[in-house]
N, C-alpha and C positions, 0 to 999 in steps of 0.2 A: 566436263560432261555436258554437253548441251542439252535442251530439254528434247528433241525428239531421239537423242539417242538413250537419255533416262527413261523417255516412254517407249519405246522400242524394247529395251532390258523387262521394263514392267510386264508390257505386252507379253512375253516368253515365258516371264512366269506368272501368271495373273491367276490361274488355278490353286499356287498356292498361295499366294495372295490371299484370295478369296476363303481358302481353307482354313485359314488362319486367321480371318475375319470373325468365320461364322464358329470357329471353337472357342474365339474370347469372347465371343457375344452369349454363347449358350453357357461357359463358365460362370461370365457374371450374373446371367439370369439366375440360373442355380444358384450362387452363391448369394443374391438378396433374398431370394425366395427361402434361404436356408437361416439368415438373421432374422427374418420377419415384418411386422411394420413394427412403428416405433409411435407410443402416445404419451402426449405430453401435455399432466394436468399442472394448472398454475392458479395459484391463492396470492391476489394480491392483500398487501399488508399496509400499516399506515401507523406513523410514530404522531401521536397526539401533538398537539400545538405545543401545549402547556408541560410535554414530557420534561424530566429532568436529563433523559440521553441525547435531547438535541441539542442540547447549548454546549457549548466547549467554552476553557476556563481560559482561553484569551479574546473571547469573542463578547463577554462583559455582558453575560444573558442575553445576547442574539442567538439567531438559529441559522448561522451563514453556514456551517456543515452540512446542513439538510440538503441545500441546494447545489453543494457541492463547488461553489465558486471559488478561484484562487486554487494555487497550490495546496495551502493550508487545509483547506474545506476538501477539496480533491483527497487528499491522504488520508484525512479524517473518514471522508466518506469509507475510503477502501478497509483501513482500521476497523469499520462498524459491517461493512460485509463480511470482511475474517470473522469478529466473533460472533457474528450469527449464523456463517454456515460451520464454526467447530460445534454451536448447539444444538445446531438440528440434526447434527451429522452425527451426536454422539447415543452413547448407549441408553442413556436416560430419557432421551425421547425416542430413540427407534424402538428398544425393545417392549415400552407399554405399549407400544403400534402395533407393533406384530403380534403381543398377545391378544390386544383389542380384536384383531383382523382374524386373529386364528392363521396366522404364519408361524410353520413350525421353524424353518430354514432363512436363513437372510440369503438371498439370492444372489448369484455371483457380483461383483461389479455394482452390485445394489447402490451404496454410496457415492459412488461416480454419475449417476443419473439424478442425482438432488443437487441441486442449485439455486443458489437465492442472488439475484441481479437487481440494481436498484431502477427505478421505474423514472423517476422523476424529483421534486424536495419531499422528504420524508417518506416516499413511499417506495415499497422492494414488493419484489416477485418470489414467489416461494415456487419453482418448477419439479415437477416428479415426472418419470420418462417408464413408463412400461409397457409391455406387449398386449395388453390388451386398455380400452378405451374404462370399462369398468373399474379393474385395478389403479388402473393409474388415477379417477377421480378418489377412489376411496384413501388410497395411499397418499396422496397430496392434501385431501382435508384432515385426516387424522396425523399424519406430520404436523399441519398445521398448529391443528388447536394443542397440539403437544407441546409444541414449540415455545408455542403464547405463553402458554402455563409453564411451562419449565424454565422462560427467558424473565415471567414475573417472578417465579422463585428464588433463580437465580440473581435479580438483582436486590430483589427487598435483602436477600443475605449477605449480596454484598455489601447494600449501603449501609448494613448493621455493623459489618465487619468492621469499615472504614470507618461509621461511626465509634468504635470502639474503641479503635487506635489512637481517633484523633485527641480523643478526650485521656487516655492515657497520655501520648504525646504534649498535651496542653499542661497535664500535671507537673510532668518533670521540666517541662521550659517554668512553671510557675516556681518550682524549689529551686531550679538552678539562677534566676532573676532574683529570687528573697537572698540566696548566699551568695550571688554577689553585689547585693548593695549593702550586708552586712559587712561584707570585706573591706568595702569602700569607706561606710562609717568607720570603721575601727582603725583604717589607717586614716582618714582624717584624724581621731582622737589621739592616737600614738603620737602622731604628729603636731599633734594642738594647730590644726588648720582649723579657725573658725568660719572664715567666706569662702569665698571660691579662691582655687590657686592662685588664678590668675590677677587677681584682685591683690591677693596677699604680698603676691612677685612685684606687681604693678606698684604698691606703697612702699616698699623695700627699696626699689631702687628711687624712686621719688626722694625718702629721705637719703638716699644716699648721694645722690645728686645734690639736694638741699645742704648736707653737711661738706659735699667739696667744697659746692659755693662758699657756705659761712668759711670755712677754713681760709678759700681765697682773700675773702675781702679782713679776715684776720689777719691774716701774715700782711696784706696791705697796708693795713694803721700801725698795726706793731713798726713795720719798718718806717713810716709815716710822724708816730711818735719817737720812734728812734733819733730820726733825721732833727726832728724838732727839739731834743735834749741836744744832741751836738751844736746847731746854730744859738741857741741859749747860751753855753758857755761862751762862748764867741762874743759876745754882745756887750758893750760898756752900761754900766749901771746910771742910772737919772742921780742929781742933788738933792735933797731934802727927804724929807718923809711924802707918802701919796696915801690917799684913803685904800683901806683893804680890797682886794677883792671880795664879793660875797662867795662866802662857804660852798662848796659844792660836794653834794654825797655820794660820793665817787663808789663806794662799798655798794651802796642801795640801790644804785645803777645797773652795777655791776652783778649784784644778786637778783634786783628784777629781771637781767637778762637770760641770767643763769633759770630763776623759775621757770620762763615762759617755754624755753627751749628744753625742760624735764617738764612739764603737764603736756608739751606737745606729742615726747617721746612716749608719755604714758598712753593718750588717745592714742597711737598707733599699735602699739603693744597691746589693747586692750580690743581692738579691732580683729587682730590674730590670735589673740590667747584668751584663755579664760583668766579668773583674778587667784587663781592656784598657781598658774604658773610662774616660776621663780622670779623669771624676767620682770613679770610684772610688781610683783613684790617687792622688789629691790627698785623700780623705776618711781613706785609710791612712796618708799622710804627716803628714796635721795631727795624725791618732791617737798614733802613733810620738814626734811632737814634743813632745807634752801629756803622755805619758806619761813620759818623760825628765824634763821641767822637775819633773813631779811627784817626782819620784826625788830630786833634787838640792833639795829645797824641805824635803823629809821627814829627808835627813840634815842640812842646818845647824840644823834646828832642834832635834835633838835636845841640842847643847852648849848651846845660850842658855835651855834651860828647865833645866839641870843647874843654871846657876849662878845663874838666879834663883829654886830653889825656898828657901825660911827666910829670905827676907829682905825689911828693911823698907823703905819707901818713905814719901816724903811725899805728902802728899793732892793737891797741885799736880800730881807727878809721875804720878799716878795716875787723873789730872782727863786731864793730856797725854797718856799709856798709853794710855785709852778714848778720847779724842778720836782719835789715830792711829787705832787699829780700826777708828771710826765713819769716817773720812775714809776708810781702808780699802776697807771694805766698801761704800762710797759710790761709791769708785772700781770695785770689782768689778763691783756691782749695773749700772753706767752700760756696763762693759766688756760686763756678759751680756746686758746690753739692746741693744746695737747688735749685738752675735752673735743673736740670736735677732730681731732687725729683718732682718739679710742672710738667714739661714734661713727666714723669713716669704717675703722676696721670690722664694730659690730655689725654694723649692716650689710659691707660685702660677705661677709660669713653668712648673714641672712639669707642674702639672694643666692651665693651658693649652694643651702640649705635646700632652699623654695626649688633652685632648677635642679638639682637631685632627685628630688620628690618629684619633679615634672612628669617625668616619663612612666612611672608606678600608676602616679593619679592619671595621667591617659589612658594607659592600660587599662585600668580598670573601667574609668568613663565609656572606651570604645566597647567592650566587653559586657556592660549593660545595656549600651542601647544597640546592640547586637541581638542582644536576648530579649531585649523590648521587642523588635523588630519581628523576632522569628514570632516571639508569644502573642502579637497583633496578627502575622500572617495565621497561625493556627487558629485561633480564634475566629479568623472569616472562612477559615475551611471548615470548622466545626459547625459554622452555620449553617454553611452552604449544604454540610452533610447531613444536619439535622432535617433541611428544607427538601432534599430529596429523598430522605427518608421516609417525611410525612407524605412526598407525592406518591413513592411507590407504592407505598399503603392505600394509596388515596384511587389509583388508577394502575391499568397497565402497561408498562412500557413500550407494548406495541402489541395493536389489535387488528383482529382479522377485517377488513372490509370488505373482500368479496371471496366467496369459495368457488370451488366448482361445481358446477350446477349446470341446468338446462339453458339458463342466459350467458354461462361461462365454459361450456363443454371441452373437453380434451380435445388436444389436435393431433391431426394425423400428422407428422412430419415427414413421414417415407411415401405420402402417398406420389404414385407417379416416378417413385424413385429409383423400380426395377425398369422402368423405359429408360429413364437417363443414364442411370449407369448402363446398360446393356448399349445404346446408342455412345456412349463414353468410354466403355470397353473396346466393342468393334472401331469407331475411331482411331482408338489409341494403337491396336493391333494392326488395323490397316496401314498407318504411320508408320510403327515399326517394323513392321514387314518388309515394308517398301523403303526405309532405311538398312534394313540389314542386305534387302539384295541387291542395293545401290551401291552399299559400303562393301561388301564382296567382290561384287562388280568391280568395282573403281581400286580395289588393292590388290586384283587379279591382275599381274602386269603380263599373262600372256597375249600371243596375237589373237585374237577375236573377230577383227574384222579386218577388210581389205584397206578400208580406210587410216586403220590402227598402224597398218603393216607400213603405209606409205606415208604416215605420217612419223614413225620412229625410222623407217629406212628412207634416203634420198632416192629410192627406183621407186617407177611406177610398176606393179602387180598385175602382169597380162596373161597369168592362166591361175588356175587353182584347180589341183586334182582330186578328184573327190575318194574315200577310203573305200576299199572293197566291201564288196556286197555282194548278194544272190550267186550267179555264176564266174562272176569277176573275184575267185581267190585271192588269197593271200600268192599264191604259187602263179597264177595268172595274170596276176597285177604288172609283170616289165613287160609282159607282152600283148595287155591287154586290148590295143589297136586293130591287132593281127585277128585276137581269138576270140575278141569279141567286139566286132564292129559298129554294133548297134548299141554299145552301151552307153552309161551317162559318161564313162572313163573317156571309151574313144573319143566323144563330141570334145570334152576338155582338151584333150592332147593334140584336136585338129585346130581348136583355136590358138594355141600356140602355134602350130604350123604356119598357120594362114599370117600369123603376125611375123614369122620370119622369112616368107615367100612374099609380104610386102614391102619388106626393107628395100627404101634408093639410096643409096648404093643398093646392092646385094650383099649380106654377108653371106661368105663361103666358106669360111673357116672358124667355127662355134667350139667352146667349150661349158660345161656348166660345175658350177661352183656349190659348194657348201662348206660352213664353217664349222660343222662336226659332222660325224658319221650320224647314220641312219636319217637323213633329212630328203630322202627319196629321188638324190642327182642318177643316178643310173637308169632306175624306173622313168625317171621324165626324159634321158638322153634315148634312151632306148624306143620309147614311142613315139617320141619328136624323129626320131629316124625314120622308123614306120611309117608317121605320118608323110614326110615330106618323099617316100619313096613311093608310096599309092598315087601323089600326087604326079608322077610322072619326074619327079628328078634322083638322079644318081645321087647317090650316099654312099659314105663310106664311115662306119664306127670303129674308132678309134680307142683300146683300152689305154690309156695314159695313167691310169692311177695303177700303177707297178706296185703298190704297198698292200692294197687287197683288192685285186682283180676279179671281176663277176661279170664281166661282159661273156664269158667263154662259157659259164652258166646258163644266162639267159638264152642263150641259141644251142647248148649243148654241142660245142666244139672241143678240139683239141686246144692245148697252150702249150704245146712244146715250143711254136716259133712264132714270134709275134713284134710287140714294137720294139720289145728292148732290142731284140736283134737287128731290127730296120735301121734303127739307131745306129750300129758297128761298120753296117753294111747297107746303105740305101739304092743298091743297084736294082735294076728293072726283074731280074730274075728274082732278087728275094722278096720283092714285094706281091710278085706274082704267087710265090709259096706261101706269103704272108693273109692274102687276102683268101676268106671266107664266104664263100655263096651261102643266102639264107633262104628260106623257103618263101621271102618275102622278094617280089621282084626290084631290081633295081637298089638293094641292099647288101652291102658288103660288109665284113667286119673285120677289125687286125685285132686278135687279141695280145692282152697285156706280153706274152712271153716269157722268159727266163727271168727271174729276181734277180737286177742287180745289184752289185756291193758297192757302187758307190753311184746311188743314183742323182746324185747333183752333177756330177762329173760325166757323167752319160745326159743329161739335159742340156748342159751348157756345153754340148759341141758343136761344132758345124753341122754335123750332117742333120740337122733338127730341122734348116731351112731345107736342105735339098730333099730329104723326106716330104717334107708338106708340098713341097713343088711339084714332084711326082706323084704325090694321092690327087692333087687339084686338076693331074692331067687325066684322069682314069674318072673321076665325080663332081658333079656341079657343088655338092657340100659334104664338109669334112667333119665330122662332130666328135670330138673329145671328152672322153671321162676321165675325172682329174678325181684325188682324193682330198681331204679335208685341206681346206685352203689355209687355215689355225694353224694346224702342226707341221704340214709340211709346204715348203716350198715349190713341189712340181707345179701346182699351176701358174706360178708366178713366170717359171722358166718355161712355160709355152707360150706365154705373150706377143713371144715376137713372129709366132706362125700362127696367133688367132685376130679374127676381126673383130669380131664382139662373143661376150660370155651371158650367160644367167646366173639368178642365185637364188637356190632354190632353199625354201625354210618350210620347216612343218608348221601345221596350224596345233595353238594351243599348248607352245611350249614358251619358254621366256629367252629371251634373246640375252648374248652373254655381251651384247656391246664389240664382240668381235667381225659383229658385219660388217661397220661403218668403216673398221679397219680395213676388211678385204675390197671395199669399194673404194677405198683411198689408193690402196696398192694397184689394183685392175687399173687405175685411171692415171695414175704416175706410171703406169704400163702401156700408156698410149691403148688400152683395150675398149672398146665402145661396150657401157652396162646396156644391153637390150632389154631387160626387165628383169621382174622377181617372179619366181615359179610360187605357189603354197601348197603343198601334198598335203593328203591323209585329211580332206573338208568331209565332214558327215553330209550325205546326199539331204538329211532332210531339212537343212537350213540354207538351200539354193533356193534361191528365187526364180518361180515359174515351174519348178521340179514336183509342186505337187499337184499342179495342171497335166503334166506329160509321165506321171511316175507307170499310169497304166502301160503305157507305150514303152518306156523302159521295160517293166515289170514282164510284157507279152514276149518282149524281143530275148529276154536270155531266160524264157521259160520257169522263172525262178520268183516269188516272193521276196521283195527288197526288205532286207532288215535295218529299218529306221533307226538309227542311233540317236535317240533324244539324251543322252546322259549329261551331254553339254552341249550346251548350241548357241550361238551367234547370228546374227544376220548379216547377209552381205549385201554392200551396198553397190556391187556390181553386176551386169548380167553372168554372172559364170559361177561364183564358188564360194563358199562361206570356209573360215575356219576351224580345226579341232583336232583332237588328238587321237592319235590311231598307232597302226605300227604299219610301218614302210620299211623296204630293204634301200641298203644307198647302193 
């Protein structure tokens, strides 16, 4: 749909669109008047700089949340606004305000007219909307005062409750911490752990390592002593006597080493256990025993050493003496090795014991550390809660900075709203009604203009016939050109006749086709014949519609002998009998005749060509009326005797698509399609009719009934299209 077509459609419906716009404007203006004006009273609130609620736990005493910077600050600001809104809309705020102002009933949706917003860092606005400025002012100020007082009370109560809860939690944390430490100390006492567990384990591992190293050294010395003993037995003895070797107190040396080891072991035990521990007592007794044996060995060796000084002995005695010393060393090394193995076993057992204790000790230590952290965190929260309580007692957490007054008056938010909404409503109605008109026109697939018909059908529309009106009644429509020669209908058929007369070469044999019944093809054929006869041409109308013949009814003729009879015997005598004269000069009619039993066989007979030739001898134009070309094949059987054809369609009816098929079949039969005829067109939409309707009205001596129920614009100088009733 192009722009001019849309403009044309909207122009035809301009009064309907204008009416819709006016109704929408009136309804919108009335609705806004019913709603009334809206006045907003705004009270500005401020959070003091040192207020506890300004600070956020994650900001370390900063006021970042008041500015709303960052995601965390924005979320904190939204949360604070939600808290303020919940408090200000609570019963504890609204009911005292209504009681103070003498309001007995809560207005409908009143709470929806209360709003708190953030206007800046630590700045908030409390807005109350009402229908009058005085009540908006009083409500806003009263609600703000009650809100500030109520929020201060809630903040103090909340701080006190929070402080009490933190104190209880602090006491529980202390009790739990003391209990954990008692369990830790008891565990250490039960397992005789003097120092830290790690130090004890380290000492045990060190002792185990030293004992293993000493055992390895003792094993090596034992092997060396055994090797010396074997080597001594294989060596020869020297002759004569030699000085005796200085005596060595081997027992004292051995006991000294044992005493040193015993003291070292005792020191390790004392570092881990108390003096009452059995192992410590055994170690003390062992040390004292070794110390006594060492004293005895030292005193007895003094006399022996003095007697042996400066004495001469035989080599065999020396060998025997050395052998005894080596054997004593071997025995000492073996005894020491046994003692070291025992110490290694004891040290390994100690290590295993400490490792078994390690898990429980670590668990207790971790529990104590965790509980201590919890206790410290609670202490910090308790300190901050005490500070907040002190601040809440000292000042309001939020204060009124500017109430509604002469310098901050209520604002009329609906000023100019009626005019704006009325204009918007009118504009919406204009757009919507125009869209509906265009939409209905676009979905209406009926033929409404000649251009549409020519766009859908590949044939030029050469004439459009108005629907009956005035004295051109339904009964007179078939012969309107004869009976009402000054009517609009007669002029329309004359355009059709002029189109036929102007054909070069002339089309002498013409038929009128239609896709279905009630398209006005018979009416168009009769009036075309009358028009050509009035132009001085000899015309014969042949009723080839043997299915539903109507020509004899139009001229009130006898239909006992006609076209079907001529096809059986097309001689001159029969033609003279079949030709009927009419009241119109130069116009004759051949009726359909008797209904044949097999129309197909009759129309396909060679007599059709002979009959056509004989008729052309007596007339300048032979016009054939045919039945529906979609249902019957009669029209196509007439193709051999026809030069041209017209396709007749009715205005404001849906095309079925069969019209294109008919055109293709006619073209295939080598029949020239002379154009299309539109019938039943309302005269009110014919271009130029408005200027000359007085002429047609006076000519018919009757007022013209202009049907504007459905209209369409014709872009040709003849006819527009519309629904109506016409005969076929």
